[in-house]
N, C-alpha and C positions, 0 to 999 in steps of 0.2 A: 570534396577532395580532402585528403589528409595532408597535413603539414609534414615536411621532412623533419626527422628528429634533429638534424644538425642545426646549430644556432649560428653557424658561420658560412652561409652560402655566398657564392660569387654571383654577381649579376653579369649576364652576357648580353651583348647587343649586336645584331646584324640587321641590315636593311630596315625592315618595318617594325622592329621592336624598339621600345624605349621604356625605361623604368624610372619611376620616381617613388621614393619612400618618404613617409611622413612620420615625424616624431613629435607629437603634439602639434604645435604650429610651425615648427621648423620643417623645411622641405629640402631633401637631398637628391640631386640628380645622380642616379645609380648607373648611368649609361652615357654614351657619347654619340652624338649625331655624326654619322659617317657620310658627310656631304662630299660630292666630287671635287668641290673647290678647296677643300681642306688641303694645305700644301703637301702633307705626307701622302694623302690619297691621290692627289693629282699627279705627283711624281711617279707613284706606283702605276697608275693607269697609263701614263705616257711612256714609261719604260716597257710596258707590255705592247706598245704600238697603237694605243688608243688616244683619244683626245677628250677634253672636257669643254663643252660649250657653256659659256657664262653670259648671263644677262644681269644687269644691275638696274633695278627700278628707280623711280623718282625719289623714293625714300632711302635709297642706298642699300636696299636688301639685295643680296646676291642669290640668284637662282642658277643652279648649274645642273648639267646632265652629262652622264657618261655617253659618249658617242652621240650626243644630242638627244638621247632617249630616256635614260634611267636617272632618276633624281637622287639616288643613293649610290655609294661606292662599294657597299658590301651587300650581298644578297645570297639567298639559298636557291632561288629560281633564276629566271631570266637567262636561260641557257644560250640564247643567241649572243649574249654579251659575256659569256663565261671567260673568254680570253682576257677581259679587261677588269673583271670584278672578282672579288674573293668572298668566300663565305666564312672565313675565320673570324670569330667574334673578338671584340675587345673586352677583356675581362676586368671587372672592378671588384673590389672587396678583398678579403671576405668581410661580410657585414654580420654583426651580432643582431639577429632579427628580434631579439628581446627588447632592443631599443626602439623599435618602430611599431606603429599600430596599423599602418595601411601601406599597401603596395599598389601602384597604378602602372600597368603595362599597357602601352598603346602603340599604334603604328605612326609612321611619319605624317599620315593624313590628319592625325590629331596634333602631334607635337609641332607641326609647322604653323598651326594657328592658335593653339591653346598653350599658355605658359604653364610651367611646373606649378607655380603658386596657385593659378586658377584651377587646375586639375585637382590639386590637394584640397582647396577650399570647397569645390563641388563635391568631392568625396566626403569631406567632413560634414557638410550641410545635409547629406543624405542619412546621417546617423548610422545605424547598423544595417541598413538596407543596401547591400552591395549591388543589386540589380539596378536600383534607382540611381546609385552613384555612377555606375557605368553608363547608364542612359543619359544622365545629365552631362557627363563629359562628352559623349558622342554627339548629343544635341548641340552643345556649345560649338563643337567643330563644324557641324552642319550650318549653324547660324553665322559662322564666320567664313562661310563659302569655301570650305576645304574642297579642293578639286582632286583629291586622291582617295584611296581606300581608307575607310575609317573602321578601326576595331579597337575595343577597349576591354581590359580585364582589370577588375578591382578585387583585391584580396585583403581581407581584414586579418592581419597577422595577430592582432590582439585576441581575436576569437580562437586562433590556434593555441595561444597560451592559456586562455581562460577555460576553454572547453575541450582542449586536446584535438581540435580539428580546425580547419580554416574555412571561412565563408568566402565564396568567390562567385562572381558573375561575369560572363562574357557577353558582349553585344557587338 
């Protein structure tokens, strides 16, 4: 894949996408989790005539679902819930990608069980092998019993700068 020539992209997130960028050892969340229990999202869902079912586990973690079904408040699919969800992404940035060496994009099945710092460390530990990095992040989500879809994309932004292209792997 070729890197876009712009050095100031915006990161967008809807439903199953999440982004983390790493600059050395610093990790930056480049997206926002659109959970149904977020006050802004819940108000929007309720104004559309929907509801949010919430459960709080023994550790105090909130799990919520739009209409008792969907664990995210924004989505491209899920046409049965179209009246209550939106696909408009929340934009962040722009970011100067020259600052960052790695981008990890993953779905909520990863981010619900793997922290930003852990994903960044696993990507770093894989060296230049983006496929290995993506597989390690995926495997970490499996090992933590994720019960959702799991997809991961790792992009070496430093490769784009150094060689004029980007190395990426999707698993």
